[in-house]
Backbone bond lengths (Angstrom), bond angles and torsions (degrees), N, CA, C in turn:
res aa  C-N    CA-C-N  psi(-1)  N-CA   C-N-CA  omega(-1)  CA-C   N-CA-C  phi
1 X - - - 1.443 - - 1.531 108.67 -
2 X 1.312 116.09 134.22 1.458 120.86 -179.78 1.524 109.56 -126.04
3 X 1.328 114.93 164.65 1.460 121.07 177.23 1.524 109.39 -70.37
4 X 1.323 115.87 167.97 1.461 121.44 -179.63 1.532 112.30 -64.95
5 X 1.344 116.17 -30.00 1.463 121.40 -178.03 1.520 109.16 -131.82
6 X 1.317 115.51 164.18 1.463 122.01 176.79 1.538 109.10 -95.60
7 X 1.329 117.53 152.35 1.467 119.36 174.36 1.527 110.29 -65.26
8 X 1.322 117.79 157.25 1.463 119.53 176.91 1.529 110.21 -64.59
9 X 1.313 115.87 150.68 1.474 121.00 178.58 1.526 110.96 -68.02
10 X 1.325 115.60 -36.10 1.463 120.57 -178.01 1.532 108.47 -117.21
11 X 1.328 115.70 118.15 1.462 121.95 -179.34 1.527 107.96 -108.52
12 X 1.348 117.88 132.16 1.468 120.32 178.92 1.530 111.68 -54.92
13 X 1.323 116.47 147.15 1.457 123.07 -174.54 1.527 112.80 -52.35
14 X 1.306 118.03 -48.64 1.467 120.32 -177.68 1.528 111.23 -60.94
15 X 1.321 116.80 -36.17 1.471 120.34 178.61 1.523 111.08 -75.14
16 X 1.335 117.07 -33.07 1.471 119.78 175.43 1.525 109.98 -62.60
17 X 1.339 116.00 -40.61 1.471 120.51 179.41 1.529 109.59 -64.67
18 X 1.327 117.14 -46.89 1.465 120.98 178.85 1.517 112.42 -61.21
19 X 1.324 116.04 -42.12 1.463 120.68 178.85 1.524 110.01 -65.36
20 X 1.320 116.69 -41.53 1.460 120.82 178.40 1.528 110.51 -58.48
21 X 1.346 116.64 -45.95 1.463 120.25 178.96 1.524 111.51 -62.05
22 X 1.321 117.57 -45.43 1.465 119.88 -178.31 1.532 110.44 -64.99
23 X 1.316 117.02 -37.08 1.460 119.91 179.30 1.522 111.70 -73.25
24 X 1.304 116.14 -32.34 1.463 119.33 177.37 1.531 110.35 -68.91
25 X 1.327 116.69 -41.84 1.460 121.40 179.92 1.522 110.89 -66.23
26 X 1.330 117.12 -44.24 1.470 120.92 -175.08 1.526 113.51 -85.96
27 X 1.322 117.15 -22.62 1.463 119.88 -175.87 1.524 112.76 73.07
28 X 1.314 116.57 16.85 1.467 122.50 -177.96 1.516 109.94 -134.15
29 X 1.329 115.83 155.08 1.461 119.31 170.28 1.529 106.77 -68.70
30 X 1.306 116.41 125.74 1.461 120.41 -178.05 1.523 108.96 -99.35
31 X 1.320 114.13 85.24 1.451 121.60 -179.07 1.534 112.48 -58.08
32 X 1.348 119.45 -37.19 1.470 117.88 176.99 1.539 112.25 -56.23
33 X 1.317 117.29 -45.12 1.469 120.80 179.73 1.529 110.98 -64.19
34 X 1.302 116.45 -41.31 1.466 120.04 -179.63 1.531 111.38 -64.87
35 X 1.336 116.99 -43.16 1.463 119.59 -179.53 1.526 111.91 -69.53
36 X 1.325 116.61 -33.81 1.460 119.32 177.91 1.528 112.13 -64.80
37 X 1.310 116.43 -15.60 1.478 120.44 178.32 1.521 111.97 -63.38
38 X 1.322 117.23 -18.33 1.470 119.56 175.29 1.527 110.68 -62.94
39 X 1.327 116.92 -26.78 1.468 121.67 179.96 1.525 107.52 -134.54
40 X 1.337 118.01 88.79 1.463 122.14 -173.10 1.533 115.33 -53.46
41 X 1.325 118.46 -34.56 1.472 119.42 178.59 1.527 110.73 -61.17
42 X 1.333 116.58 -42.25 1.465 120.52 178.13 1.525 110.29 -67.28
43 X 1.321 116.98 -38.28 1.463 121.13 179.29 1.523 110.98 -63.14
44 X 1.309 117.13 -45.33 1.465 121.36 -178.95 1.533 110.00 -67.22
45 X 1.325 117.03 -45.82 1.463 120.36 178.58 1.518 112.04 -61.28
46 X 1.313 116.44 -43.15 1.467 121.11 179.35 1.521 110.78 -66.95
47 X 1.315 116.13 -38.18 1.464 120.25 177.89 1.515 111.65 -64.36
48 X 1.319 116.84 -41.65 1.467 120.35 177.09 1.522 110.67 -64.19
49 X 1.313 116.54 -43.62 1.457 120.65 178.01 1.531 110.08 -57.07
50 X 1.305 116.43 -46.18 1.460 121.10 -178.83 1.528 111.87 -67.79
51 X 1.326 116.92 -38.64 1.463 120.98 -178.41 1.526 112.21 -66.32
52 X 1.317 116.76 -25.98 1.460 120.67 -175.47 1.523 114.14 -100.59
53 X 1.328 117.35 9.64 1.462 120.84 -179.85 1.531 109.92 -62.38
54 X 1.326 115.59 142.32 1.466 121.11 178.60 1.525 109.79 -79.34
55 X 1.316 116.09 131.70 1.462 120.72 174.79 1.516 110.92 -110.07
56 X 1.299 116.85 -25.15 1.462 123.73 169.45 1.514 106.84 -167.45
57 X 1.311 114.95 149.20 1.457 120.22 -179.02 1.522 107.91 -160.97
58 X 1.302 116.72 109.79 1.461 120.02 -179.88 1.516 111.24 58.81
59 X 1.330 116.17 -123.80 1.463 121.37 -179.52 1.520 113.54 -80.99
60 X 1.320 117.20 -3.43 1.466 120.77 174.30 1.523 107.20 -92.38
61 X 1.307 115.63 97.90 1.463 119.82 -177.79 1.522 111.35 -86.19
62 X 1.334 115.20 178.22 1.468 120.63 -179.04 1.524 111.83 -58.55
63 X 1.319 116.63 -37.58 1.462 120.55 -177.26 1.524 111.57 -62.02
64 X 1.314 118.25 -51.47 1.468 120.04 -176.09 1.529 110.91 -64.96
65 X 1.332 117.00 -37.04 1.468 119.49 178.91 1.523 111.11 -71.55
66 X 1.326 117.47 -33.86 1.474 120.48 175.57 1.531 109.66 -67.33
67 X 1.327 117.26 -40.61 1.470 120.46 176.71 1.529 110.52 -58.95
68 X 1.328 116.74 -42.07 1.473 121.21 178.77 1.523 110.13 -63.93
69 X 1.343 117.60 -44.99 1.472 120.62 179.98 1.534 111.43 -63.70
70 X 1.325 116.39 -42.57 1.471 119.18 179.57 1.523 109.90 -65.00
71 X 1.336 116.76 -44.92 1.467 119.39 -178.88 1.520 111.23 -62.08
72 X 1.329 117.18 -44.05 1.469 120.19 178.37 1.525 110.53 -62.92
73 X 1.320 117.40 -36.00 1.467 121.42 178.47 1.524 111.17 -63.49
74 X 1.325 116.73 -46.34 1.463 120.05 178.25 1.525 111.36 -68.95
75 X 1.329 116.44 -37.49 1.468 119.71 -178.82 1.526 112.48 -65.09
76 X 1.336 116.53 -29.97 1.461 120.59 179.06 1.526 112.19 -94.79
77 X 1.328 117.02 -1.76 1.472 122.72 179.50 1.521 112.84 54.77
78 X 1.328 116.19 41.43 1.463 121.43 179.82 1.532 109.13 -97.27
79 X 1.327 116.60 107.45 1.468 121.35 -176.62 1.532 112.02 -59.72
80 X 1.335 117.67 -42.57 1.470 120.83 178.42 1.525 109.64 -62.10
81 X 1.343 117.19 -45.82 1.469 121.59 -178.55 1.525 111.29 -64.83
82 X 1.314 116.49 -41.88 1.470 120.52 177.50 1.517 109.13 -60.46
83 X 1.325 116.63 -47.28 1.462 122.40 179.68 1.531 110.52 -58.18
84 X 1.319 117.14 -50.24 1.464 120.86 -175.83 1.529 111.67 -70.05
85 X 1.323 117.42 -46.57 1.459 119.91 -173.96 1.519 113.49 -79.37
86 X 1.329 117.99 -18.46 1.465 120.84 178.83 1.528 112.67 -90.07
87 X 1.313 116.84 -6.16 1.467 120.10 179.41 1.526 109.85 -70.46
88 X 1.285 115.89 146.65 1.461 124.41 174.10 1.530 113.22 57.18
89 X 1.317 116.05 40.61 1.465 119.79 178.58 1.528 111.93 -66.70
90 X 1.320 116.54 -25.61 1.465 119.18 179.66 1.530 111.48 -63.75
91 X 1.328 117.57 -27.81 1.468 120.99 178.68 1.525 112.41 -66.46
92 X 1.317 117.04 -24.08 1.465 121.15 178.06 1.528 110.76 -111.62
93 X 1.313 115.79 18.64 1.469 122.63 175.18 1.529 113.54 56.16
94 X 1.320 116.56 38.91 1.459 120.95 175.23 1.526 107.31 -87.69
95 X 1.316 115.44 121.48 1.459 122.56 -174.03 1.534 111.49 -85.21
96 X 1.335 116.93 156.73 1.469 120.25 178.57 1.532 113.28 -55.58
97 X 1.339 117.74 -40.03 1.469 119.54 179.52 1.534 111.35 -68.57
98 X 1.323 116.88 -27.40 1.462 120.20 175.71 1.530 110.15 -70.97
99 X 1.331 116.41 -40.74 1.471 119.94 176.77 1.521 111.14 -61.44
100 X 1.321 117.20 -38.69 1.464 120.32 177.86 1.529 110.67 -60.59
101 X 1.310 116.66 -40.07 1.469 120.40 178.27 1.531 110.81 -67.17
102 X 1.329 117.50 -41.54 1.464 120.83 178.75 1.528 110.87 -64.09
103 X 1.324 116.47 -31.10 1.466 121.75 177.61 1.524 111.93 -77.37
104 X 1.326 117.48 -9.04 1.455 121.05 -178.22 1.514 113.21 84.49
105 X 1.327 117.19 14.06 1.465 121.42 -177.82 1.521 112.44 -91.67
106 X 1.340 116.88 -7.21 1.462 122.32 172.87 1.528 107.17 -151.99
107 X 1.310 115.78 166.66 1.467 120.93 -176.88 1.527 110.92 -78.56
108 X 1.317 116.73 126.62 1.459 122.09 177.45 1.523 110.47 -57.48
109 X 1.319 117.28 -41.08 1.462 121.97 -177.38 1.530 112.45 -61.71
110 X 1.329 117.55 -24.70 1.466 121.32 -177.49 1.529 113.54 -88.85
111 X 1.321 117.46 -7.57 1.463 120.76 -179.65 1.529 107.81 -84.10
112 X 1.315 116.07 107.47 1.471 121.20 -173.32 1.528 113.43 -72.96
113 X 1.321 117.72 -17.43 1.465 119.76 180.00 1.533 112.61 -78.42
114 X 1.335 118.18 -16.76 1.461 120.52 174.71 1.526 108.87 -75.69
115 X 1.325 116.23 134.86 1.461 120.11 174.14 1.533 108.80 -76.82
116 X 1.326 118.15 163.58 1.468 119.19 175.40 1.534 112.68 -56.88
117 X 1.327 117.33 -38.58 1.469 120.68 177.55 1.525 111.06 -64.34
118 X 1.321 116.72 -42.36 1.464 120.28 178.94 1.519 110.93 -63.16
119 X 1.326 117.53 -42.43 1.465 120.67 178.78 1.523 110.94 -60.62
120 X 1.323 117.05 -42.25 1.464 120.39 178.12 1.521 111.33 -65.88
121 X 1.330 117.10 -42.82 1.469 120.96 179.72 1.529 110.90 -63.05
122 X 1.316 116.54 -40.11 1.474 121.49 178.17 1.530 109.94 -64.00
123 X 1.315 116.52 -45.11 1.467 120.43 178.84 1.526 110.62 -63.54
124 X 1.324 116.78 -39.72 1.466 121.21 177.52 1.526 110.44 -60.90
125 X 1.338 117.13 -43.86 1.472 120.85 178.19 1.524 110.66 -61.02
126 X 1.332 116.86 -39.79 1.475 120.06 177.02 1.524 110.46 -62.34
127 X 1.319 116.03 -46.65 1.470 120.34 -178.20 1.527 111.61 -64.03
128 X 1.323 116.91 -39.89 1.461 121.98 179.62 1.526 110.69 -64.97
129 X 1.319 116.39 -29.23 1.466 121.71 -174.83 1.523 114.11 -91.99
130 X 1.296 118.43 1.16 1.466 120.49 -179.68 1.525 110.56 -96.70
131 X 1.301 114.77 160.75 1.462 121.10 175.95 1.510 107.64 -128.88
132 X 1.320 119.22 127.92 1.459 127.37 -6.23 1.525 110.91 -75.82
133 X 1.327 115.20 160.70 1.460 120.39 177.60 1.525 109.00 -71.48
134 X 1.333 115.57 130.86 1.470 120.89 177.25 1.521 108.28 -141.96
135 X 1.318 114.93 123.61 1.454 120.92 178.24 1.520 108.63 -124.13
136 X 1.332 116.73 115.49 1.455 120.66 178.13 1.522 109.34 -77.00
137 X 1.304 115.49 145.19 1.463 120.74 -175.50 1.525 112.29 -58.97
138 X 1.333 118.23 -37.26 1.461 119.62 179.44 1.534 111.34 -64.03
139 X 1.331 116.74 -35.49 1.469 119.65 176.28 1.533 110.22 -66.96
140 X 1.324 117.05 -45.43 1.472 121.25 179.15 1.523 110.14 -60.73
141 X 1.318 117.41 -41.23 1.467 120.94 178.14 1.531 110.57 -61.04
142 X 1.329 117.28 -42.66 1.473 121.41 177.62 1.524 110.86 -64.55
143 X 1.324 115.98 -41.57 1.454 121.29 178.91 1.530 110.45 -60.04
144 X 1.325 116.33 -44.63 1.464 121.65 -178.46 1.526 112.63 -69.35
145 X 1.330 117.00 -24.47 1.462 120.21 176.02 1.528 111.68 -75.21
146 X 1.332 116.31 -32.17 1.465 121.28 -175.13 1.533 114.10 -93.68
147 X 1.342 116.89 -26.12 1.464 120.76 -173.80 1.524 111.11 -128.23
148 X 1.331 115.76 148.92 1.461 120.59 174.09 1.527 108.72 -76.36
149 X 1.304 115.85 168.77 1.465 120.05 177.73 1.527 110.33 -58.62
150 X 1.329 116.82 -44.43 1.468 121.52 179.06 1.528 110.67 -59.27
151 X 1.324 116.96 -44.95 1.461 121.06 -179.54 1.528 111.34 -63.84
152 X 1.329 117.25 -37.86 1.465 120.44 178.24 1.528 110.36 -63.79
153 X 1.330 116.77 -40.81 1.474 120.04 177.56 1.524 110.25 -64.85
154 X 1.321 117.93 -40.70 1.473 120.70 179.37 1.528 110.31 -65.24
155 X 1.326 117.08 -44.06 1.476 119.95 178.01 1.526 110.92 -61.88
156 X 1.330 116.32 -45.83 1.470 120.39 -178.80 1.524 110.96 -64.37
157 X 1.319 117.36 -43.97 1.467 119.33 -178.19 1.527 111.32 -70.32
158 X 1.323 117.77 -31.50 1.467 120.93 176.89 1.529 110.25 -65.49
159 X 1.325 117.23 -48.59 1.470 120.46 178.63 1.526 110.71 -66.02
160 X 1.329 117.17 -39.49 1.470 120.42 179.75 1.523 111.09 -65.26
161 X 1.328 117.31 -36.13 1.461 120.30 177.97 1.530 110.42 -62.23
162 X 1.330 116.81 -44.53 1.468 119.77 177.64 1.521 109.59 -61.86
163 X 1.329 116.90 -40.53 1.465 120.33 178.26 1.526 111.07 -61.83
164 X 1.320 117.63 -40.85 1.465 121.17 176.94 1.523 110.13 -58.75
165 X 1.341 115.82 -53.10 1.465 119.92 -178.23 1.523 111.18 -62.92
166 X 1.326 117.31 -39.87 1.466 120.69 -179.36 1.521 110.70 -59.70
167 X 1.312 116.70 -47.62 1.468 120.02 -178.69 1.530 110.69 -65.58
168 X 1.310 117.31 -43.16 1.463 120.90 -179.82 1.529 111.06 -65.12
169 X 1.308 116.51 -48.19 1.464 121.47 -178.25 1.528 110.96 -63.52
170 X 1.327 117.21 -42.85 1.464 120.14 178.50 1.521 110.92 -67.27
171 X 1.339 117.34 -37.34 1.467 120.80 -179.71 1.523 112.13 -66.93
172 X 1.338 117.15 -23.55 1.458 121.42 178.67 1.535 112.03 -99.31
173 X 1.329 116.91 -2.99 1.466 120.65 177.79 1.519 113.95 70.24
174 X 1.321 117.34 30.36 1.469 121.23 -176.17 1.530 109.90 -78.15
175 X 1.334 117.34 123.61 1.471 121.00 -179.76 1.536 111.05 -79.97
176 X 1.341 117.52 166.32 1.470 120.93 175.56 1.528 110.62 -56.46
177 X 1.333 115.55 153.50 1.463 120.67 -176.16 1.527 113.28 -101.73
178 X 1.328 118.47 0.77 1.465 120.61 177.33 1.512 114.92 88.70
179 X 1.335 117.96 24.02 1.463 120.56 179.45 1.523 111.89 -65.26
180 X 1.319 117.68 -42.65 1.471 119.99 -176.45 1.519 112.68 -83.76
181 X 1.313 117.27 -21.62 1.471 119.34 -179.85 1.521 112.37 -93.13
182 X 1.339 116.10 -11.56 1.449 119.97 -176.46 1.513 112.66 79.70
183 X 1.306 116.27 -0.50 1.473 123.00 -179.63 1.527 109.68 -75.04
184 X 1.308 116.70 124.41 1.469 121.39 177.61 1.495 109.53 -99.39
185 X 1.323 115.65 141.17 1.468 120.66 -178.15 1.499 110.51 -94.32
């Protein structure tokens, strides 16, 4: 499976450096970065967005943010995003039954290993990823009881970032890169 278009033959130096770094970090060919080279402004903006993603911040640890990224990936049905964000779940202690819930194959509320904060963050990621966006006041009230204003912005921007990448990657027809299978391209 290939993307809808091929990367440009000649990539500007600054974008080659950025692509090299992203490929070195991930150990995979990063087709999204290569295709964005067709429009350097989008490549630079997307690179900055990716470079500034939250991985942990205060009481928002890597696990809760990974749960949000995985949930947003499944909610947007982005195969590349699911592949990338579901890789190395054992490092953040995400259990197989938790992954089933994130995939929608079981009820999140019934997974006892999720904390109340995690359940709310997962639900928030689902709501952020739906069209049209709808947030009931009782949900917002619960969110505000469990999270600070800063944490709510981090959760929202984390899910929104996945939504950005999902739409862009799907619009370009980019296939999964083999993060979860260990397959290198």
